[in-house]
C-alpha positions in Angstrom: 137.6 120.0 -89.8 134.9 117.5 -90.1 135.3 116.1 -86.4 134.1 111.9 -86.5 132.1 112.9 -83.2 131.2 116.1 -84.7 128.5 115.3 -87.0 127.6 118.0 -89.3 123.7 117.3 -88.4 121.7 115.7 -86.3 118.5 113.1 -87.7 115.3 114.7 -86.8 111.6 114.0 -87.6 110.2 114.1 -91.2 106.8 115.8 -90.1 104.3 116.5 -92.6 105.5 119.9 -94.6 108.8 119.6 -93.6 112.0 120.5 -95.6 112.9 123.0 -97.7 115.1 125.2 -95.8 117.2 128.2 -96.5 114.4 130.6 -98.0 115.8 133.5 -100.0 119.2 131.7 -99.6 121.4 131.8 -102.1 119.7 130.3 -105.4 120.7 129.1 -109.0 121.3 131.3 -111.9 122.0 130.2 -115.4 123.9 132.1 -118.4 124.1 135.6 -118.2 124.9 138.2 -121.2 128.3 139.1 -121.5 131.9 138.8 -122.6 133.3 138.7 -119.7 133.7 136.3 -116.6 130.1 136.2 -114.7 133.1 136.1 -111.7 135.1 138.9 -112.7 133.3 141.9 -110.9 134.9 144.0 -108.9 134.8 143.6 -105.3 132.3 145.8 -103.2 133.2 145.5 -100.4 135.3 142.7 -97.9 132.5 141.0 -96.4 130.4 138.0 -97.4 127.2 136.7 -94.7 126.4 134.1 -92.8 123.9 132.1 -92.1 123.3 129.6 -89.4 120.3 127.0 -89.5 119.1 123.8 -90.4 120.7 123.5 -93.7 120.5 123.2 -97.4 117.5 121.6 -99.1 118.7 118.0 -100.2 119.9 118.0 -96.3 116.3 118.3 -94.8 114.2 116.1 -97.8 116.2 113.6 -96.1 115.0 113.8 -92.4 118.4 115.9 -91.3 118.6 119.3 -90.3 122.7 120.7 -89.5 122.9 122.2 -86.0 125.9 125.1 -85.4 127.1 124.9 -89.2 128.4 128.6 -90.6 127.0 128.1 -94.0 128.1 131.2 -97.3 127.0 131.6 -100.9 129.2 131.1 -103.8 129.5 131.7 -106.9 131.2 129.4 -109.5 131.1 130.3 -113.2 132.8 128.3 -115.9 136.3 129.9 -116.5 135.8 132.9 -118.6 132.5 133.1 -119.3 129.2 133.8 -118.6 127.5 130.7 -117.3 127.4 130.2 -113.5 126.1 129.1 -110.8 125.5 130.4 -107.2 125.6 127.9 -104.7 123.9 128.3 -101.4 124.5 126.2 -98.6 128.7 126.5 -98.8 129.7 124.8 -95.0 132.1 127.5 -93.8 136.0 126.1 -92.0 138.4 127.4 -90.8 140.4 124.1 -89.9 140.5 123.3 -93.8 142.1 124.8 -97.4 139.7 124.7 -100.9 136.4 124.9 -102.0 134.9 121.7 -101.8 131.0 121.2 -103.6 129.0 118.3 -103.9 128.4 117.0 -107.7 124.6 117.3 -107.1 124.9 120.9 -105.8 126.2 121.7 -108.7 123.9 121.1 -111.5 122.9 124.4 -113.9 126.8 124.0 -115.3 129.6 121.6 -116.2 133.4 122.7 -115.5 136.8 122.1 -116.5 138.2 118.9 -115.5 142.0 120.5 -113.7 144.7 117.9 -115.2 148.3 116.4 -114.5 151.8 116.8 -115.3 150.7 114.2 -118.2 147.5 115.8 -118.9 145.0 113.0 -116.8 141.8 114.1 -114.8 142.3 114.8 -111.8 140.5 113.6 -108.4 141.7 113.8 -104.7 140.9 112.1 -101.1 140.2 114.7 -98.2 140.1 112.6 -95.4 138.2 114.0 -92.3 138.3 112.4 -89.1 134.9 110.8 -89.2 135.1 109.4 -93.5 136.6 111.1 -96.5 134.8 112.8 -99.2 136.3 111.6 -102.8 135.4 113.6 -106.6 137.1 115.1 -109.4 139.2 118.3 -109.6 138.4 120.6 -111.8 138.8 124.1 -112.5 136.6 127.8 -111.6 136.4 131.1 -111.5 134.7 132.4 -107.8 133.3 135.0 -106.7 131.4 136.0 -103.4 128.4 137.0 -104.2 127.8 139.8 -101.7 131.3 141.3 -101.3 132.1 141.0 -104.3 135.6 139.5 -103.5 136.4 137.0 -106.5 139.6 134.6 -108.1 140.6 133.1 -111.3 141.5 129.5 -112.7 140.7 128.5 -109.1 140.6 124.2 -107.9 137.7 123.1 -107.0 137.1 119.8 -105.7 134.1 118.3 -107.0 132.7 115.7 -104.4 130.2 112.7 -105.3 131.0 113.4 -109.3 129.0 110.4 -110.2 131.6 109.7 -114.0 134.0 109.3 -110.2 131.7 107.3 -108.4 130.6 104.6 -111.2 133.4 104.6 -113.8 136.5 105.3 -111.5 135.2 104.6 -107.8 137.2 105.7 -104.4 140.7 104.1 -104.3 141.1 101.8 -102.0 143.4 103.3 -100.1 140.1 106.0 -99.6 138.9 105.8 -96.2 135.2 104.9 -96.0 132.9 105.4 -95.3 133.0 107.8 -97.6 130.9 110.5 -97.2 129.4 111.6 -101.1 126.0 113.3 -100.9 124.3 115.9 -99.1 123.1 114.1 -96.7 125.7 112.2 -95.2 128.3 115.3 -95.5 125.7 117.5 -94.2 125.9 120.9 -96.1 126.2 121.6 -100.1 129.7 121.9 -100.4 132.9 123.5 -97.7 134.7 126.8 -97.6 138.5 125.7 -96.3 139.8 129.2 -95.1 142.1 127.9 -92.1 145.8 128.6 -91.7 147.0 126.4 -94.2 147.5 128.3 -97.7 147.3 124.5 -99.4 145.8 121.8 -98.3 148.4 118.9 -98.4 151.1 121.5 -99.4 154.5 119.9 -99.9 153.8 116.4 -98.5 152.0 116.6 -101.2 154.5 118.1 -104.3 157.1 115.8 -106.2 159.6 114.8 -104.9 158.3 114.1 -101.4 158.5 110.7 -101.3 156.0 107.8 -102.0 152.5 109.3 -102.3 150.5 110.3 -100.1 146.2 109.1 -101.1 145.5 112.2 -101.6 145.5 113.4 -105.1 145.3 111.2 -108.2 145.8 111.1 -111.3 143.0 108.8 -113.6 144.5 108.0 -116.2 141.9 105.5 -117.6 138.0 105.5 -117.2 138.9 102.2 -114.3 141.6 103.6 -112.4 143.4 106.2 -109.7 146.6 105.9 -108.7 147.8 108.5 -105.8 150.8 110.9 -107.3 152.6 114.0 -106.0 151.3 117.1 -107.6 152.8 120.9 -107.3 151.3 122.9 -105.2 149.5 124.6 -108.2 147.6 122.2 -109.0 146.5 121.6 -105.5 143.2 123.2 -103.9 144.3 126.4 -102.2 142.3 128.3 -98.9 140.0 130.6 -100.8 140.9 133.3 -99.2 144.8 133.4 -100.7 143.5 133.3 -104.1 142.6 137.5 -103.4 143.7 140.3 -105.1 143.6 142.3 -102.0 142.4 141.0 -98.3 143.9 137.3 -98.9 146.0 137.0 -95.3 142.8 135.4 -93.8 139.9 135.5 -92.8 137.1 136.7 -89.0 134.4 135.1 -88.4 132.1 137.1 -86.4 129.0 136.2 -84.9 126.4 136.6 -82.3 125.7 135.9 -78.9 123.0 132.4 -78.3 121.5 132.1 -75.3 121.6 128.7 -73.2 118.3 127.4 -74.8 119.8 127.8 -78.8 118.1 129.4 -81.5 116.7 129.4 -84.5 118.8 131.3 -87.0 121.8 133.1 -86.6 122.9 135.7 -88.9 126.8 136.5 -88.6 129.7 138.2 -91.3 132.4 136.4 -93.3 134.9 139.0 -93.4 137.8 139.1 -95.9 141.6 140.0 -94.2 143.1 140.9 -91.6 144.5 144.8 -91.0 143.5 145.0 -94.5 140.3 147.1 -94.0 139.0 149.6 -91.9 136.4 146.6 -90.5 139.6 143.9 -90.0 141.8 145.8 -87.9 142.9 143.6 -85.0 141.2 145.9 -82.7 142.3 147.1 -78.8 141.1 143.7 -76.3 141.6 141.0 -78.8 144.8 138.8 -78.0 146.6 137.0 -81.3 147.9 133.4 -80.5 150.2 132.2 -82.9 149.8 128.7 -83.7 152.6 126.4 -83.8 154.0 125.3 -87.5 155.8 122.1 -87.7 154.1 119.2 -89.4 151.6 117.1 -88.1 151.5 119.9 -84.7 150.5 122.1 -87.6 147.4 125.0 -86.5 148.1 124.0 -82.1 147.8 126.2 -79.7 148.3 125.1 -75.8 144.7 125.1 -73.8 144.0 124.8 -70.3 140.9 124.0 -69.1 139.2 124.4 -65.2 135.8 122.7 -64.3 134.8 119.7 -62.9 137.4 118.2 -61.6 140.0 119.6 -64.0 142.7 122.1 -62.9 144.8 123.6 -65.0 144.6 120.4 -67.1 146.9 121.3 -70.1 145.7 119.7 -74.1 148.8 120.7 -76.0 147.1 120.0 -79.6 144.1 122.9 -79.4 143.0 125.1 -82.4 139.7 127.1 -83.0 137.5 125.1 -85.8 134.3 126.5 -87.1 133.7 123.4 -88.8 133.1 121.4 -85.6 129.2 122.0 -84.4 130.7 121.6 -80.6 133.5 122.5 -78.0 135.3 118.5 -78.0 137.6 117.2 -75.2 138.0 115.0 -73.0 137.3 115.2 -69.7 140.1 112.8 -67.6 138.9 113.5 -64.5 135.3 113.0 -64.4 134.3 110.7 -67.2 130.8 113.2 -68.4 128.0 110.8 -69.9 128.1 110.8 -73.3 124.2 111.0 -75.0 123.3 107.1 -76.5 122.1 105.6 -79.3 119.5 105.1 -80.7 117.9 108.1 -79.2 114.1 109.7 -79.3 115.1 111.8 -82.8 118.0 113.6 -83.1 120.3 110.6 -82.8 123.7 112.3 -81.1 125.9 109.5 -80.0 129.4 111.3 -79.5 128.3 114.1 -77.8 127.3 114.6 -74.0 124.0 114.3 -72.2 125.5 115.0 -68.2 121.9 115.1 -65.9 123.1 119.3 -65.7 125.1 122.1 -67.6 128.5 121.8 -66.7 130.9 125.2 -66.9 134.5 125.0 -67.6 137.1 127.5 -68.5 139.5 128.4 -70.5 142.9 129.9 -70.8 144.8 129.2 -73.7 148.9 130.4 -75.1 150.5 129.7 -78.4 154.2 129.7 -79.3 154.3 133.7 -79.1 153.4 132.8 -75.2 151.0 135.1 -74.4 147.4 133.7 -73.1 144.2 134.7 -73.4 141.8 136.0 -70.1 140.0 133.1 -69.0 137.1 132.9 -71.4 134.0 130.6 -70.0 131.8 128.3 -72.1 129.2 125.2 -71.3 128.2 121.9 -71.9 124.8 120.7 -71.7 122.8 117.3 -72.4 122.5 117.5 -76.2 119.2 115.5 -75.7 117.5 117.9 -74.3 118.3 120.5 -76.1 117.1 119.3 -79.2 114.2 117.8 -77.7 113.4 120.7 -76.6 113.5 123.0 -79.2 114.1 121.2 -82.5 114.0 123.4 -85.4 116.9 125.3 -83.4 120.2 125.3 -85.6 122.3 127.0 -82.6 123.9 126.3 -80.1 126.1 127.5 -77.3 126.9 124.9 -74.9 127.3 121.5 -77.3 129.9 119.2 -76.3 131.2 116.0 -77.1 134.4 113.7 -77.4 137.8 114.0 -78.6 139.5 111.4 -80.1 142.5 113.0 -79.0 142.7 113.2 -75.0 145.2 116.3 -75.4 143.0 118.2 -77.8 140.4 120.9 -76.7 138.7 121.2 -80.2 136.4 125.1 -79.5 134.0 124.2 -82.6 131.1 127.1 -83.9 129.2 126.8 -80.6 132.5 129.5 -79.1 132.3 131.9 -82.0 129.1 132.7 -80.6 129.1 136.3 -79.4 133.2 136.7 -80.6 134.7 137.7 -83.4 136.9 135.2 -84.0 140.3 135.6 -86.0 142.3 133.3 -88.3 145.8 134.4 -90.5 147.0 132.1 -93.1 150.7 130.7 -92.3 153.1 133.5 -93.8 150.7 136.2 -93.2 152.9 139.4 -91.2 150.1 141.2 -89.2 150.7 143.7 -86.5 153.7 142.2 -85.7 152.0 139.0 -85.7 153.7 135.7 -87.3 151.1 133.5 -89.0 149.9 131.2 -88.8 147.5 132.2 -85.9 143.8 133.4 -84.3 142.7 135.7 -82.2 139.8 137.3 -80.4 
């Protein structure tokens, strides 16, 4: 879940020779021989490498750099074909569902359009807290290059599809601003592996009432109309589409020091309790999350530190798609970074005069609290200007539009193995959706 204040990138100075990023990570390929889908190879493992770095080439060439974004590569195939492209720098997001790729990053293949019940091409507006993404829906076979985990006939969103940006512009009820380019989106795409199976679910199915501004049928070349669609036409948590290892994921990242780190290498492990390497081990606390409506996926956090004493935040969650820890200090207002700054611009992040130390205890609906977990908030401007090429910071924090929410973003993941189980999963007696670490 990309927060309005947690922009997935920070602005940097463009220096001679700067840009290019992600050397040796991912890449693209054209057609290859064979009669089966290029995404149909057998699974070899359930582990995909993660990289935290300054982001894709197009982002850096625009004068920006990613901060606290976890990326993987995804092999995208024309269904039943040997034609494919491997797209790098797809952000791992444990609070959304579905695979979305920027059209500008998907240049070597053309995917068939996904059609609604009236055989009209479909589009989607996905609203984030800091904007929205508009684009067509298509069907693809996908595979993760290292693990071999794969799925066929997957509905994906093509963000910023030129045919929809011009001929079928964003619908009037799609919130602005749209983030339909790599520099505004902050990645080549996003991989939603959150606690919900579908990105809209029952709220968007036929018979649910007036259509929400999410899915659209595009019967003409000039307009799209919001419509309800069955679950089979919606974007789904990609991991749930695998034959096995399909009940959740684990994000594993090493610890990062107080001054940050240039890059970080970690792992995205598919499945929970399905293999020897993804069991809920000793000492892991499971936080079963809320399953009700607008509170879906929430747990309760209490925070101590900087004047807060057991302050409760009932709308809390753990989110690799946010790049800091975001909350409102209702006792002592933490100074925000000013804008403009000398690059990078850091509006929304906190800039306290000195590092602030907090602890939090999380409690799920199963009423099992975690041990007290430390986190800190440093001055974001100092972090970025002291080490402008660093991509990973464990002590980045900022404000939150929901004063009852603690959003524990990627800064919280460093030094932990964080589990996210999907709704409907049951692992060692624990009912999904749940988080664990």
